[in-house]
N, C-alpha and C positions, 0 to 999 in steps of 0.2 A: 504493499500499499504506500502511495506517495506521501511524503511528509509535508508539513506546513500547508495543507489544504485549508486549514482554518484561517490563514492569512489572506486567502483570495477575497476580493471584493465580490459582491453579488453579481455585478456585471461581468466580471472575469469568470466566475463559476458558471453563470448562465451561458456564456459563449461556449465554454467547454462542453457543457451539457448538450446544447443544441448541435454542436459539431460532433457529438458522440465521442469525444476524446476523454470524457470523464462521465461515469455513471452516477446518478443520484444515489444509488445504494452504496457505491464506494465512498462518496462524500459523506453520506449519512453515517456510515460505519466509522469513519474517521472521527466525527463528532461524538458518537456514542463511546468510542474507546477513550476519547479525552474526558468525557463525563465520568466514566468509571474510574479513571486514574486521578482526576484532579478535583471532582466535586466533593470527596471526603475532606478535602483541605479547605474549601471555601464555602461549602453548603449552599451553593446557588440554587440547585434544584431540590425541590421537595418531592416531586413525582416525576422521575424520568419515565418516558414511554417508549422503550426500545422496540417493542413488538409492533406497536402502531407506527413507529418511524420507518421501520423496514417495509412495512406494507405500503405506506405512503410513497416511499422512494421507488419500490418496485413498480407501483402504478404509474409514477411519473416517467420511469424509464420506458415502459411500454407505450405510453402516450407519445413521448418524444419520438421514439422509433417509428411510430405510425404517422409522424408528421403533425401531430397535434401540439399547438403552442398556446398554453394557457396564460402566458405573460412572463414578466421578469422574475417572478418568484417560483416558476415551475421547477420543481425538484430541489428547491433551496431549503436547508434545514434551519428551523427557527424555534423559538420557545415563547411561552406566554406567562405573564404574572398570574399567580394563582388565585386572583379574584376575577378572572375572566372565564365564563362558563365554557366547559368542553363536554359535549354529549358523551356519556359513558365513561368519562374520566373524572375522578374526584376533583373537586374544586373547593379548597379548604379555607381560603382567605387567611391561612396560617393561624387558625383558631381551633381549639377543642370543640367549639360550638358546631363547626362545619367539618370536622375531621373526617366524617364518613359521608359527606354530601356528594352525590353523583348527579349532576344535571342531566335532564332528558334532551336538552337542546343546546346547541353551540350559540355563543354570543354572536352578534352580527359581525364583529371584526373577525372572529374565528371562522365564521362562514365564508367571508370574503377571502380570507387567506387560503382556506381549503379549496374554494373555487378557482383560486389562482394557481393551484397545484403545489403548494408549499408542503413541507414535511414537518410534522410536529415532533419535536425532541422531547417535550415534557413541559411541566409546570414549575414556576419559579417562586422562590422565597419572597416574602414581603413582611412589612410590619403588620401586626394583627389588624385585619380589616382596613388596611392601608392607613391606619390612624394612630396606633400605638408606637412603640419603639422597639429597638432590639432587646430581646428578652429570652430567658432560659426556662420559663414555666409554660412553654407552648408546645404543640405537638412536634415541632421541628426546631433545631438551633438557628440562630440568626446567620444570615449570610456574612461573609467576611471578604475584605478587599483583597483581590488578586495581587496587587503590588506589595502588600504586606498583610499577611493573614491575622495579624494582631490589630489591624485597623478597621475602622468603620467603612462600610461600603455605601453609606448614605441610605435614604429611604424616602418614601416607603417602598419604592420599586427596587429594593436591595439586591434581590437575586437577578433581576434584569440587567442592572449595571454590572454586577459581578460576572455573569455568564458571558456577556459580550466582551468584557475586558479580558477574560481568561481564555477566549477562543472556544467556548463551549456552545456557541450558537452564532450563526451568521447575522442574526437579528433577534430582537425580543420586543414584545409589547409591554408597556407599562401604563400606569395611570398617574395623573398629576392634578392634585387638589390644592396644594400649597407649595408645590416644587418637586413632587415625588418622581418625576422623570428626570428633571434637570439636576437635582441635587445628587443622586447616585451617578449620573453621567459625569458630573464634575469631579466627584471624589474618585471614580474609577477610570477617569481619563478616556471616556468615549463620547460619542455624539448622541445627544438626546433632544427630541423635539416634542414640545407641547404645542399642538396645532391650535388654530383659532377655536374658541369655544363654539361648538355646534358643527365643526368640520367633520369629526369622526364620531360614529354612533357609539352610545354607551349601553345600548340594549343588551342584557345578558352579562353585564358587568356589575358585581356586588357594589352598591352605591355607598358613598361616604357623605357627599354633599351634592344634591342635585343642581345647585346653583353654580358649583365650582369645579365639578368633576370633568377631566379631559382624559382621552386615551391617545397614546402616540407611541412612535418607535424609538428604540435605542439601537444604535449600530456602531460600527467602527468608523465609518466615514460619512461625510455629508451626502455624497452621492447615493450611498446605500439607504440613508434616511429618506431621501426623496423618493427612492424606488418603493419603499414599504408604504409610505404615505399615499403614493398613487394607487395602490391596491386597496387600502382600507378606508380611504375617504369617500364621502358621499352621503347624500340625504338619507335619513331613516325615519319614516312616518311613525314608527313605534316609539321613537325618542322625542319627548316633548321639547327638548333643548336643541334638537337637530336643526341646522340651518336649511330652509326649504330650497333655496336656490344657491348653487355653487358653481364657481368657474370650472373650466375644463381641468380634469385630473391628469395633467401631463407635465408635472413639475420636472424640471431639469436644472440642476445647479451648475451646469457646465459652461455658462456664460460667466467668464471670470473678469470681464472688464467692469470695474466698479468706478471708473472715473466720473466724477460729477455727482455721485451719490452723496447725500448729506447724512452723516452719522452724528447723532446726539449722544454725547458721553455723560452718563449719570455717575459722576465720581462720588458725590456726597453719600450715596447709599452705603459704599464700602470704606470710604475715607472721609468721615465727617459725622454722619448719623451713628455710625459704629466704626470701630478701628479694625483694620486687617493686618494680617502678617505682612512684613515687608516684602516677602516674595510675591504676594498677590498684587500689591501696588506696583512693583517692578514689572510683573507680567502684563498688567493692564496698560501700563505706560508703553511697554514695548508693542503691545497689540495696536494701540492707538497709532504709534509711529508706523507700523506696518500698513495700516489702512491708509494713512496719509501718503505714504510712498506709493501705494497702488492708485492714488489719484482721487481718493474720497476726500470730501470736505468735512473736517471735524468741528463740531460745535459743542460747547458746554451746555448741558441742560440741567436746570434745577427744578425739581418736583417737590411735592409735599415730603415730609420726613418719611423714611422707611418705616418708622414705627407706626405711622398712620395707616399705611398699606397693610402692615402685618396685623395690626389690631382689627382692621376691617375683615381681613380674610380669616383670622382665628375665630373671631366671634361667629361669623356665618358657619364656618366649618364645624366648630364645637356644637353649636345649637343644632344643626341639621344632623350631625352624627348621633346626638342624643335622641332626636326624633326617630331616627332609623332603628337604633338598637335598644331603646328603652324597654320595650316589652320583653325582649330576651334577657336583658340585664336583670329584670325584676323576677323572672321566672327561673333563670338558670345562671346566677351570678358566678357560680363556681366553674362554669365553662368558659369564662373570659380570663385572660391574663391579668396580673395585678396592675400593670401600666394601663391597660385598656380600661379597667374598672375605675382607676383613679382619674383618668382623663374624662371619662363619662360623668364621674362625680363632680368634677370641676365644671363641666358643661351645664350641669343642673343649677349652678349658681347664677348663670346668665338669665336676664329677664326678657320679656317680650319687648320692652322699651330698648334694651341693649340691641336686640336683633333689628329692630326698626331703624335705630340710629346707624347700625352698620350698613344696612341696605341703602340708606340715604347717603352715607359717606362714600359708598361704592359708586353711586352715580356721580358724585363730585369728582372722585379720583379718576374715573373713566373719562370724564369731560376734560380733566386736566391733561391726561395723556394724549387724548385726541387733539387738543390744542397744540401740544408739543409736536405732534406729527404734521402740523400744518407747516412747520419750518424744517423738519428733517424727514428722511426716508426710513431711518431705523434708529433704534436706541441700543446702547451697549452698556453693560455694567458687569461687575464680577459675578462669578457663580457661587462662591463661598469665601469665607474670611481667611482661609488657610488650608493647609493639607488635611487629609482625613485624621480625625483624632483617633486614639486608641479605643477599641470597641468597649473596653471595660469602663472607660471614662465618660461615655455618653450618658448624659443625665436624663431622667425620666421626662422632664419637661424641657428639653433642650430647645425646642422650637418656640418656646415662650420666654426663656431666660434671656436669649439674644435672638432677635428676629432673623429668620432666614432672608436671603437675598431674592428669593424666587417668588414670593406671594404677590408682588405687584402685578405680574402679568397674568396670574390667575384671577385677580380682582378685575382686571380690565378685559380679560378674555383674549388678549393679543397673542399672536403666535410668537413663541420664544424658543430659542435653541441654545443648548449648552455645547460649546466647542472648546476642546483643550487648547490652552494657550501658554503652558509653561510647566515647570517642575520646581518643587520646593527644595530646600537645602538638604532634606533628608530623602529625596528621590521619589516623592509622591506627586502625582499629577495635579495640576491646577486647571481651572477652566473660567471662561467668561460666557455671558449670555448676550445673544443678538435677538432683539425683538422687532417686530414689524407692525404695520397697521393690520387691523382685522382683515382676514382673508388675503393678506399679502405674504404668504409663505415664500413667494418667488423671490422677493428681495432678500428675505432672511437666508434662503439657500444660496443666493448669488454672493452675498457678502461672506457667508461662512465658507463656501467653497473657494472663493478667492483667497481667503486667509489661510486655509488649509493647504493650498498649492503653494503659497508664498513662504510657508514655514515647514518645519520637519517634525513637529510635535507628534503628529499621528503616526510617525514611523516607529516610535518607541513603544515597545510592548512590555508587559509584566514579566518578571524573571521566573517563569514557571517551567 
């Protein structure tokens, strides 16, 4: 079997598959072998599905041999966060409450991936119900960072970030309510996209906050991210938050000319409202320099405090999480982890007035960002304040003690992508966010791809 197949891009693998120079079964077995060898170290998968994967791969090989082309993910092995329903395969949300839950139907995104001929490698770790934190009182251990297994992989799509970084899947889907795609993408050194709110269906995904939940891809490269989005995006009448009319699903980040594009740099989020590690500030300064050298126009942008965006997001998320889980919490509290119970207990302290004020603030903040986009084409800021902390040092309420840098774009619903932009002094990846106007993923991809081509950060892989 050929080595380093996991380092192929989706486009490269797809080309080999279509030319029949590589079979989906060989590619899939390569990933299954890596999962068997590496997953015990990083706990990215909670339910590998090797039998299903081989069936999917053999089907893809037969279809390709017969001249059937189901699209760019035909025969490509990928994985799903374990709050995304998969028919006949347990979907646990990393909780004792759902430890034996086996859905009868795929989530819409899973259906779209399956219709596109992809191969399902398995289900991935997360924080309990995408809300709690890394914990050891759950059915499965927390995912670990492939760059250093003693470090946090981010959350809540912890297994998605870890699996892609470790080369255990060519792509993964995650969900993002307050940063749960972009945070692990940043800490694990991969690319993660939170699409525009309503761009991707959430039907069949265990909810956390109907007002804030997004679903999107984590991949190694920007190009791969666009490829996956092309397959999963589209209106879903069963999702009340789904955008009814969407532009053509044919995003390609390969236009690398960013001359004349106006980039708004939100420095105060990470260097003012809160303080970052010097390595983050240096990485952001260097990224801004690169964009300038590529011909983009850089403008400083000042918004409301990061704390305002975080308070708005946390209030809505906590209140809606309680509304979703309160009945189960009352009837079966022992089936929730301690962190989940404590966070829901905190949520019970919010009042109806608090929630009403948060929704009012959300409209104000969205208007503020919309006004900023009248002068710029994209916004950039850091992805996190420093390298991934040690897993044992992650606090129960870490997202409240110091606000994450990701919630602003959940509040506004803007498309936002995490792209690797540096490395810390101890060898851990750093990342930045690029955000665009609603439904303008095109500009986000364009800038991210141009930056990726101009730098070599994405060429560095974990020492596995």
